[in-house]
N, C-alpha and C positions, 0 to 999 in steps of 0.2 A: 549640406544640410542647412548651413547658415543662410545662404542665398535663398534657399527654398522657403525658409521661415520668413525672411524679409519680404520676398515676393508675395507670399500669401497674406502677410500682414497688411499690405497696401489695400487689401479688400475691406479692411475694417478701420483704417485711419481716417483722419480729416483730410479731405482732398481739395486742392486748389487748382484752378485752370489759369495758365499764364500764357502771355504772348510777349516775346522779347526780341531784341535785335542782337545778333552775335557780333563778335569782333570783325568778322568778314563781311558784315553788312547784310547778312541773310536774316529773314524773319523766322523765328522758331516758336512753335506752339507745342503745348503739352500739359501734362498734369504732374503735380507733386504732392506728396503726403507730408504733413507737418503738424505741429502742435497748434499754431494759429497763423494768421496772415503775416505777422512780423517774422515768425520763424521760417515761413516759406520763402520770404524775401531773402533772409540770411542764407538759407540753403542754396538758393539760386545764385546768389552773389559768389559763393564758394566755387560754383561751376563756371564763373565768368559771365553770367547772364544778368542783365539789368532789365527786368520786365517793365513794360509800360502798361500792361494789363494784368492784374492779379486779383482773382475773385474766387469765392467758394464755388466748387463744382455743383451743378444742379443735381437734385436727387436722382433724376433719370440717368445722369452721367456717372454716378457712383457705382462701383462694382458691388457695393453692399447695400443696394437700394431696396432690398426686401424688407417689408414692414415687420415691426416687432409686434409681439403679442400685446393684449390689452392689460387691464388692471389685474387680472388673475395671475398673469405671468410676473408682473412687477411685484405682486405680493408674495411670490414664491420665496420660501426660505432657502436662499441659495446656499447658505452654509450647511443646512441639513441635507440638501441634495448632494453636495460634494462629499460630505461625511458618509452618506449612505453608499454612494458609488465607490468611494475609497474602500469601504469595508467589503463590498462585494467583489471588487477587483482583487483585493488581498486574499479572498477565498479561492481565487483561481479562475473567476468568470471573465469572459471577454467583455468588451464595452457594450456590444449588442445584448449579450445575455444579462449584463448587470442592469441595464435600463429596462429590459423586458421584465425581469423579476421585480424591480422596483415598482413598475407600473401595476403588476399583479398584486403586490402586497401593500401598496400605499392606501391608507384608510380614507383619505380625503379625496373627493371626486375631482376637484379642480386640479390638484397636484397630480393625481393619477393620469388625467388627460394630458398634462404637460410631459410627464415621463413617457407616455405612449407616443406623443408627437415626436419627441426626441429619438425614441427607439425607431420609429418608422423612417425618420430622416436618415439616421445612421445606417439602418438596414438597407436603405435604397442607394447607399453609396456616398452620402454626404459626410464630410468630415465633422467630427464632434465639435470642434472649435466653431465652425460656422453654424451648426445646428443650435448650439447653445447661445451664440451671440445674436441670432435672429429671434430667439424665443424668450430669453431671459435678460434682465437688466444687469449685465455684467460689464465691467470696465475693460479697456483695451489690454491691460496687463494680464488679466485672466485669459483673454483670447490668445495673446502671444505665448503664454505659458502652455496652453493646450496645444498650440501649433508645435511648440518645441517638444512636448511630450509625444505627440504623434510622430514627429520626424525621428526621434531618438528611440522610440519603442518603450519609453519609461512612463506610461500612462498612470500606473499605480502610484509611483513616487510623485508625479506631477499633480495628480488629483489630491493626494494627501497634503502636499505643500499648499495648494489653494485652500483646502479645507482648514488647515492650520492658520493661514493668513486671515480668513474670515473669522475664525474663532478668536484670534488675538484682537482683531478690531472690535468685535462684539464685547469682549471682556473689558477692553479699554473704555468703550462708551459706557458700559454698565457701571464701572467703577466711578467714572466721572459723574454720571447721573445719580448714583447712590450718594455721592458726597454732597450733591446739591439738594438732597431731600430736606435735611434739617434746616439749612438757611431759608429754603422756600417756605417751610412750615413756620419759621419765625416771622417772616414777612407777612404771611397770611394772618397770623395772630395779631400782628401790629395793625394791619388794615382792619381786621375785625374789631379790635379794641377801639380804634378811632371812630368806626361806624357806630358802635354802641354808645360812645360818648356823644357823638353828633346827634343821635336821635333820642337819647334819654336824658343825659345830664344838661346839654346845652339848652334845650327848650325850657327846662326848669330854672336855670340860672339867669337866662337872658332878661326876664322881666325885672329881676332885682336890680340889675344895673340900669335899666331904662327908667325905673321908678325913682332912683336916687340921683340920676344924672352923672353917675360915675362911669368913666371910660372903661370898658371891659378889656381884659388882657388881649394882646394881639392874636395869640393862638385861639382863644375862645371866640374872638370876633371872626376869625377866618372860618372856624367850624360852623359858626352861626350863619355865615354867608353860604356855605356849602349846604347846610340844612334848608335854608330858605330857597335856594335854587332847586333842590331836589323835590321839595314839597310843593312849590308854586308851579313848577313845570315838569311834572313827572314824565310825561310823554316825550318832551324834548330831551330830558336827561337820558331816558332809555335809548332814544334814537342816537344821541351823541355817544353813549357807551357802545351800542352795537356798531356804529360807524367806526369808532376807534378800533374795536376788535376786528372788524372786516378789513380795515386798513392794515392792521398788523398781519392778518392772514395773507392779504395780497402781497405785502412786503416779503413774507417768507416764501411765497410761491414763485415770485419773479426772480430771475437770475441777478438782476441789478440790486434788488432788495437784499438777497442773501449775501451778495458781495459787499454791500454797505455794512451789514451786520458783522460780517467777518472782519472788515477793515476796522470797525469800532472795537471788536474783541482783540484784534492784533495790537491796537494802540493802547489797550488798557495796561496799566502798570503791573498788575498781578497776573492777568490772564494771558497777556501777549507772549511773554517768555515760555509759558506752558504750551501754547499753541505752536510756537516756533519749534520747540523740542519735539512735539508730536509729529510735525511735518518732516523734520529731519529724520526721525526714526522710520517713518513710513517710506521715505525715499530710499534709505539704505536697505530696508527689508525687501522692498520691491526689486531694487537693483541686484541684491543678493540672489533672490529667487530666479530672476531672469538669467543671470550669468551661470548659476548652478545648473540650469536646464539648457545650457549651450546656445542661448540667444546671443547674437553678436553684440559687441560693445556699443556700436552706434545706435542700434535699435533699442538696446537695453537702457542706455542713457536717455534716449528720447521718451520711452514709455515711463521710466521712473520719474522723469520731470513732470509728466502729465498728471500723475496722481497727487502732486503737491498742490494744495489749495492756497498756500501762502503766496500772494502775488509777487512780492519782491524776491522771495527765495526761489520761486519757480523761474523767474527771469534770469536770476544768477545761475541756476542749474542748467538752463538752456545754453548759457554762455560757456559753462563748464564743458558741455557736450561739444560745442564748436571748438573749444581749445584742444580737447582730446583728438578731434578729427584733424587738427593741424599738426599733430605729432607729440603734444605734451602728454606726460603721464597723468593718470587720474588724480593721484595724490598731489602733484604739483598744481594741477588746474584747480582743484578744490581749495588748496591752501592759499593760492593767489586770489581766489574769489571771495574767501571768507565765509563760504556758505555753511561749513560745518565747524564744530569746535575743534580744539587742538587734539584732544584725545581721539576723536573720530578720525582725524587726518593721520594720526600715528598708526591707528589700526589699518587704514587703507594702505599706507606706505609699507607697513610690515607685510600685509597680504600680497602686495605687488612683488616685494622682494622674495617672498617664499612661494610665489606662484599659487597662492591660496586666497585670492581676492574675495570670492563669494563667502567663504567662512569668516574672513576678517570683517566684511561688511555686516554679516549677521551678528557677530560678536559686538561690533560697535553699536548696532541698533539696540541690542539688549542692554548695553551700558547706558545708552541715552534713555531707554525706557525706565531703567532704575532711577536715574536722576530725575526724570520727569515725574515719576510717582512720588518722589520726595517733594518736588515742587508743588504738586497737586495737594498732597497731604498738608504741607505747610500753608498753602493758600487757604484751604478749607479750615484748617485749625485757627487761622486768624480771622476768617470771614464770619464764622458763627459767633464768636465773642463780640466782634464789631457790630453785627446786627443786634445782638442782645443789648449791648451798651446803648446803641442808637435808640432802640425801642424803650429802654428804661429812661433815657434822657428825655425823649419826647413825651412820654406819659408823665414822668416826674415834673418836667417843666410846666405842663398843663395843670397838674394838680396844685403845685406850689403857687402858680400865678392866680388860680381860682381862689385858693385859700387866702392869699394875701389880699385879694380884692374883697372877699367876704369879710375879712377882719376890718378893712377900711370902712365898709358899709356899716358894720357893727359899731365902730367908733363914732361915725356920723350920727347914728341913731341914739347913742348914749348922750351925745352933746345936745 
């Protein structure tokens, strides 16, 4: 079953074409599935091959070259899909019957069409893992789990595990976004207050300083320059604003831009450790799910590393996989790489000794999640007062400087 899952997974992985010279002097050509180009080179070197050509396979050469669906499929609530199918499978329905009933009872037309397409594909003999990967935006971990569930006949448990995984990720994102609401509101109030001062108070005070020859406060002068720029060239100001927003949008849409934003977040003193803990937890949760569903260790380590978005951690976890392939235990490889904290390493070591590694990884992930939640709460607890203090200092400094200048003008008038 393990080889069957691994062979079928090659249909969905990243594939590279290579040409190399063997130790006997023969030219060898072929394809290899890996996380990226560097990973492919490492895998080939373990086989004693040194490629002189290594490039991504063309779309026509990939076994999974079937096109994915459009925007309606990407907008599909994947978590809701797996939750619904899990409920129907638990009621005793087969996979075919579950998707057929879901298509008949789904109230939204675009979702109903996707359920129907998946049902038709499965009914015609296509595997569920392939039918979903071609029509929905699911990652490779989900595809591998479905393959394992199909091979072991545990589709109900597998679909339930995937549904729980998506629910946990949604809950984690929701908690983080909710914690950011109040700081975002404070920043909005600060920007609004500065705009009100710029367009109401500054125009009224500026003539007083110009008439007496008194130098205005630095902050007031800065706001006066902003007011002058916005009023003298409103079209140019709007174009600049829209260009800035468009640039930010393009930055978020490109892979390089998102990678840059992630790198900035990872280097932030407060946010970096939180993102690292989240990446560690996601890795252990994914690895636990894969091993629990009888996916072999090599493929499980490969897939679990792919879900990690932290660049340095991902590279180290790929090295962990290579060390395990050379014969090291997982706990020793993780401990020597420093990818996980000591508590997590202790969980992994205990799981290996008790032959209950999937459960140990799941317990370690829950422990990391608890610590991460504490870090997020602590970070947000400090962030809101910090923004409030900054807002108060900014407005207070402006008011004090203006009042001091007005008193100086009043003293000159009395003299």
